[in-house]
N, C-alpha and C positions, 0 to 999 in steps of 0.2 A: 310396647304392644304385647309382648309375650307375658309380661308380668300381669297385665290386665286380664288376659285370657286365663292364666293360671289362677288368679284371684277369683275370677268369675266361676270357674269350674269348682274350686274349693268351696265357694258359697253355695252353689247348687247341690253339691255333695252333702254339706252340712244340713241344708234344708230338707233334703230327702230322708236323711237319717232322723231328723227331728220329727218329720211327719210320720214316718214309720213307727217310731217310738210312741207317739201320741195315739195313733190308731190302735196299736197293739195294747196299750194300757187301757184305752176306753173299751175295747172289746172284752178284755179279762175282767174289768171291773164290772161291767154291766152283766156278763154272763155269771160270774161267781156270786154276785149279790143275789141273783134270783134263784140259782140252782146249786151253788157250791156247798161244801161241808158246813153244817151249822146254820144254813140259811132258813130253816124252818123252826117253829115252836112246836112242842109236842102236840098242842091242840090242832095244828095244821096237818098232821099226819093222816087223819081219816079222810079229809077231802082229797088230798094229793094222791093217797093210795086208791081211792075210788076212781079218780081219773086214770091213774096208771093201769089199773086192772080192769077197766071198763070194756075192753075188747077181747078179753081172753075167755075161753070156754071153761077154765078152771078158776072161776071167780073166787070161791071160798078160800082155797089155799093161797091164792095170790094175794088176797087181802090179809090173811093171817101173817104171812111172811113179810110182805111189804110193810105192814104196821110195825112188826118186830124190828125190821131193819131201820125204819124211819125213826122209831123211838131211840135206837142206839146211835144212829148216824146224824139224825136231824136233817136229813136230805132225801129227796126222791128225784131221780132223774127225769128230765122232760120227755114227753112222748109216751107211747103205750108200750114200747119195747126198745131195748138197746140204750144208747147214750149213757151207759153207766160210767164212762170215764170222767163225767162231770162230777160224780160223787164217789171219790176214791174209797171211802169206808164202805159204802154200799156195794161197790164193785169188787172189793177185796175179801169180804166176809164169805168164807167157804164152808161147805158141809164137811162132815168127817171123811166123806169119800173124795173130797176135793172139787165137787161141783159148786156152782154159785148158790148161795143161800137166798139172796135177794132177787126178786123178779124184775 
């Protein structure tokens, strides 16, 4: 009886690890394919930067730097602000003063 219980617990543990791994892999694959580094072609930078900069009052500088960053990184983060961790190149490119270069 003890062997059956131990075997059942081991099987449940293995299934939970497998399910967690599959879910984590699916989440990373879907997210990185749409927004990760190198996910865009240079021709896609203008529409993505237009989306990214659409709600700022500083539209012209936002578009200038967003396109510059997109052409280098081939990535624009989702949303209008933040979410830069999705695009490490976009996130880590800094000005001479150490501030963020990409909007």
